[in-house]
N, C-alpha and C positions, 0 to 999 in steps of 0.2 A: 645303315640299313637300306636296302633297295626297295623302293616303293612300287606298288602295282603299276602306277602310271609309267615309271621308268622302264619296267619290264615290257609293257605294252609298246612303248615307243621304240625300244631296242629291237623288237620283232617287226616293226612296221617299215615301210618303204619311204625314204625321204621324199618330200613333195617337190620333185623337180618339175619345171615347166616344160623342158624340152625345146624351148624357143631358141631361135638362132641368136638373138641378142644376149641371151643368158648363158650361152654355151661355155664361155671362158670361166665365169664364176661358178657354174654348176660342175664343171670338171674339177675345180679345186675343192668344192664342197663335197663331191662324191668321194674324193680321196680321204677327206677328213672323216666322213661317215663310216668308211671301212674300218677306222681305228677307234671308234667310240663304243663304249659299253657303259652300263650303270656303275662300273667301278673306275672309270677313267677320270684322272685328274689332268685337266687340260689348261695349258697356258697359251693365250694368244698374245704374242710379243709384238709390240708396236701396234697396239689394238685400235688406235684412233677412236671413233665413236660408234662404229658398227662393224660386224664381221664380214658382210657381203655387200654387194651393190644395192642401190635403191631398187624397190619393186621385187625383192626376194625375201620379204619379211617372214613369210611362212616357213621357208627353208631355213632361215637363220634361227627362227624360234625352235624348229625341230632339232637342229644341231645342239643348241644349248640344253634342251631337255633330255637329250640322249646320253649325257655324261653325268658322272657323279658331281663334279664341280668344274667350273670354268673361271679362270682368273684372267683379267685383262691387265697388261703392263705396258706402260709407255713412259717416256721421259717426263711428260706432263699430261695428266689425264684427270678430268673432273666428272665426266658423265659418259654413259654408254647406253646405246639403245637397248641392249639385252644382257649385258654382263653387270652383275651387281658388285662383285668383289674386284675392286680396282686398286692397283698399286703403282707407285712411281718407281722406276728403276731403269738401269742400263743393261744392255745385253753383255757388256763387258764385266759387270759385277751384279749379278742377279740376286735379289733378296729372297732366295729359296735354299732350303737345306739340300745336301747331297741326296740324289736318288729319290726325290720327293714328287716328281712329275711323271706322267705316263705319255703325254703328248704335248709337243710345242709346235705352234704354227707361226710362220713369219710370212705375212701376206703383203707384198710390196714394201719390204723393209730392208732387205739385204743390199739393195742398190744404194742405200744411204750410208752404209758403213765404211769407215776408213780401214778397219781391220776385221773383215768378216771371219777370218780363220780364228781369231781370238774369241769372237762371239760364239762360234760353233763349239769351241772347247768348253766354254762356260755353260752352254746349253747341255752338252754331254754330261757335265758334272751334275746338273740338276735332274737329268732323266734317270729313271730306273733302268737296270740292265734290259736291253731289248726295247727300251722306250723309243718313241717315234718322233722324228722331226720332219715337218712338211714345209717346204720353201716354195713360194710363188713369187717370181721376180721378173723384171724385163729382160729381154734377150738382146744383147748388144749387137748381134748379127742381124739387125733389122734396120732398115733405112731411117725410120723415125726415131728409134732409140739411139742409134749412132749420131743422128743429127742433134738430138738433145744433149748427148755427151760432148759433142764439139762446141755447141753453144755455151754449155756450162763452163768450158775452159776459156772461151774467147770473150764472153760478155759478163758484166757484173750479174750477180744472182738476181737482183731486182729486175733487170732487163729480161733475163731468162723466164722469170715468172710471168711477166706480161706477155711474152711470146707464146707460152704454152697454156695459159689459163683457159683458152678456148677449147682445149682438148677434152675437158670433162667439167663436171659441175662444182669442183672444189673452188674455194675462195683463194685468192693469191697467198694469204698467210698460211694456207694449209699445204702449200708446196714446200718441200725441203730440199736442200742441196743434194745433188747426186754424185756418187763416187764411181759406181760400176766396177768395183774391184773383184766381183765374182759373178759376172754376168755373161759369160760364155759357158756353155754346158760343160766343156772339158775342164775349165778352171773351177767351176762350182763343184763338180764331182771330186776333183782332186783335193780341194780344200776340205770337203766333208770327210773324205777317207783318211787324211792325215790328222783330222780332229777327233777321230774315234768313232766314225760312223761307217755303216755299210749301206750305200745307196742300193735300193732294190726296185724302185720305180722312177723312171725319169723320162720326160718327154717334152718336146717343144710345143708351145701353145699357139695355134693359128691366130693371126690378126683378124678381127671381125669386121672392121670398117676403116675407111680413111680417118686420119687424125683431124683434118680440117676440111670443111665443106668447099672452100674456095679452091683448094688444090686437089679435089677428089679425083679428077680425071687422071692427073699425073700419078697420084698415089696408087690408084688401082693398077697401073703398070708396074710401079715399084713393089707393090704387094706380091706380084707374081714372081719377082726376083728374090725377095726376102719375105716369105709368107708368114714367118713365125715371129711374133712380137713378145712372147713370154716363155719362161722356163718353169716347169713344175717338177719338183723332185721330192721323193719320199725316201727317208733313210732311217735305218734302225741303229740305235746306239749299240756298239759292240759290248757284249757281256764282260 
């Protein structure tokens, strides 16, 4: 049953800040918001411990309240800032019935998969006809992401973690091996299409700032050459 609060939220505008620092996360959140209703069963796959970046709590709260139910799934998960229903599972063998979900989101997950196409097929199995998959993942056609890909091949994973730990607030143990098997737009769209999806919104996401302070001057030059560090794709499951 839909509560009056859910109806009120569904008609409201999401609390976007409009700030430059939040542009990337809010672009992703806006796409999610377009596909939420009081009837939506939403799975955040590879959920971690929160949906959005720090300092976007009110927007994350709004998204959670705008759907019927939200489930967080990860290979190992014990707590989450906003999602109460948490399950452990793999994108290759999801613990959900056929056609049981309306929306699946993968935020910074696809780059870690050895077989993203197999994961997309499994997601399609769980989505209802015309259900929605939203993917937000790094863009390999970016100097920083390409550098990380090269480092991941040349150095042991423990070295790579120490090299990139300064790029955000995550702890070293929160970094995972990268594969980048679907991290060019053409490859990502092709994999989605052969997995049973029809992409209808896809765009590169601009890099907001240099990755490291010490190399900021050089990076600003490189950012002009490869300005997009992310990929954002929304696709419907074919009926």
